[in-house]
N, C-alpha and C positions, 0 to 999 in steps of 0.2 A: 421647611425652611422656603422663602423666595429670595434666591442668590445671585447676584446682579452685577456684569460689570459695568463700572464707569472709567471714564478720564478726568482727573484733575490737572493743574500745573506740575506736578511731578510727576503727571503719566499716570497707566496705564494700573489701575484698585480693581479690587472685587472687595463686596460688600453682601449684607445679609439685613431684606428688609424687614423695617419692624414695624405696623403702621406709616405715619407718616415721615419715619426718617430711615437711614442706612449706616448699620455698622460698618465703618471702614475698616476692614480686619489688616490692614497697612498700619492703620493707628495704634491698633492693640500692638501686632508684634512686626515691625520693619522687616522681619525674615521672611514671613508667610508670604506663599507665593501668591500672582496675582490673576492667575489663568486657574479656574474651576477643574481644566484637564488634567493642570499638574495634582492639584491636591485627588482627585481620581486616582490617579496614576500610583501616589505615592500608600495612597490607604487601599486600594485594590476594590475600589467603588463607595469605601466607609469614607463617610462623610461626616461621623461623630468630630473628629479631632476639629474641626471646621466650627461644627456649632458648640463644640466646647469653648474655643477660643470668640466666639462672638457671646457666650454667655460669660465673658470676662471682661467684657470691654468696659472701658470706662466714661462720662457723660462725653468727655472730650475725644472720644472716637467716634461721636453721632453726628450724623449731618442733615439737611432737610433733604428729602424723596423728591422735592417740587425744585424743580431749575438741573436739576443733574444731568449731567452730559452722560450719554448711556454708551457703552460699549458694547461688544457682541457678548453675550452670554458664555460660550466660551469663547474664550481669545484666538484660540490655534487650531480649529477645524481639524482633524487629521479625514476621514472618508467623511463622504454626504452624499449619499445612499438615497436616492426617490424613489417612491414609490407611485405607479399613476393608473389611475381609469379603477379606483377602490370604492369608487360610490354607483349603485346599479342606476339611481336616475341618470346618472353625470351619464353612463355607459348608452341609456336609452335616448337621451338627448343629442349624443353623437352617432344615433344609427349604428352601433359598432356590437359585436357578439360577444357574447358574456364570456371571460378567459378563464381558463382553471388558474391561470396563475398571474399575478399583478404584472404591469407595466414596468420595468426598470431605468432608471436612467438616474447620470452624476451631475454635481454640482461642483466648480470648483470653488475654492477660499475668496479669491477675489472677487464674485457674484456678491457677495455678505455684505450686509451692512446694516449698523446697530438700529436697535427703534430710534425713531423722531429723527433721521435722517433721509433726505429725498431722494426716490428712489430714481432714477438717471433712463430716461427715454435715449436710444440710441440713435444717432442720424440718419441711419439709415432705416429708419421705420417712423410710419407717421404713430404706430399703435402700440402701447406696450398693454398686454394683459395681464391682472393680476387674479389669486386666488387665495384663500383663506386654509393656513396648514396646521396642524399638530405636528411637532415634533419633540420627536426620542430620542432625549440623552440616552445612550451605552456607558453605563458607569465602570463596566472593568470586561476584562478581556473573557471573551465565551467562544464556546464551539460546541458541535454536538447536542445542539439544545430539542428539546420537542415542547407541546404546548402545556405541559405541565408546569415547566422552570424557563418557559423561554423569559416570561418576565422579570424572572429572578434579578437581571441582570441590567435592567435599567434602572439609572438614577434620579431622573426626573423628565419632568415634561416645559415644551415651552410653547410660542406662537411663532409662525413664520407669515408672510405675506411674499407669495412667490409671484415675481413678473415675469412672464414669458413673450415673448417675442414668435406669436404663430405661424407666421412666413417663413422663417426659419427653422422651425420648428420641424416644419411639415415638408423640407425640403427632401429630408432621407428617413429610413425608419428611423433611425436613433436621433431622440431627441436633443441630444446636450445641444446642439448649436443653438436653438432656439429658446436654455435656459440658463446660458452664461455668462450672457454679456455684463459686464464692471458694473456694481452698486442696483444690482434687479432683486434683489431676495431681502427682505429686510426681516432681521432673526430678533425676536427678545421679545417684551424690554428684559425678561429673568426666566430664570429656570426655579420651574417648583419640585420639590423633592417630591420622588416618587411617593414615599409616605404619606403623604397630605391628599393622594389623589385615590379613584377608586383604581384597583387594579387593572391593569393596562389602558388606561385612560377611557374604562366604558364610560359612555350615559354623560357625556362630556357636550356641551352644545359651541359651535362654530358660527361665526358669522362674521360676514364684511359688510360694510356698511361705507356708501359715498355720497359725501357728501348730506348725511343723514338719513340718505334712504338706505333699505337694508336690499341688498345685491344677491347675496349667500345665507344659507342658512341652512343647517343640517346639524345632526349629532354624530357623536361616533357611532355607536349602537347601530349607526347603518352601513356600518363597513362593512363589503365582500369580503374581504380581508383581514380580520379583526388584530391589534399589535400582538399578541401572541403565535396568531400563526405566522403573520409576518416576522417575528421573528425567529418564529422555530424555521422560516425557509431563507431568512435573509444571514441571521446571524450566525453561520454555519463557525466562521473562523472570523471575528470581528474585534477589534482592539480596544481599549479602555479609553470612554469618553468619545468615542463613536455617536454622528448625529444621525436621527433618523427623523424626516416628517413626515406626517400624515395628516392629508388635506379631505376636510369635510366638504360637503358642498353638493349638490344637485347643480348640475351644469356646469361642473367645472372641473380640475382636477385633483390628483391626491397624493401620496406620504413622499417622506423623504428621513432619511438617519442621518445620523452625524455621528463622527467616532472622534473618539484621542486617542494620536494614536499611541 
């Protein structure tokens, strides 16, 4: 499934994308949660009830995908854990030593914005860098994982365009300062459930284009720390609906996790 958050005149909604249409879950059942995180909390990561509700949708619950005003795929994310320096070519480009552990930084919810909304360059800088990332949405509480079962807690995957203010990022050894300006992290347009993609998001191409020109291009096969390994290291005590993002691309950065508290 492709699960999407969107805004209407009645407020925040949650839907399932089918072709060029969106099933409005609140139009099927007004009491249905409008936040993906709440569905995951109630079902301990099981999205079967959401799928069943979408299957019962009458024609009147469908709306065109075109013109949709997107909201965040996860309306109220908790922990947003980011992992950097995960692509060997990127590490070489920065003339850094290859680390045994990924670099971790955090993002706050106010730094996020939905698909299609403009990223805002802060007045304190003339530059705002960008990089493509893969988001991993953690769907249930997990702890003491190993590589063999680490991906079992993943609900799905999404896209992320991470805006960074490099001069602030490099002012200290902690990157958070340059990663958390308001409206600098575009998340979406939707979450694709894990059952529709290879385990751990392996073999997915990630690419960034600027005015039609390819600026970044890589595959998740080239991660130094694959998703299962990152989950084992980072999801020692992670709540439902956490979000994690993983970045691809030689010459840029990498990964982030997403959480639902």
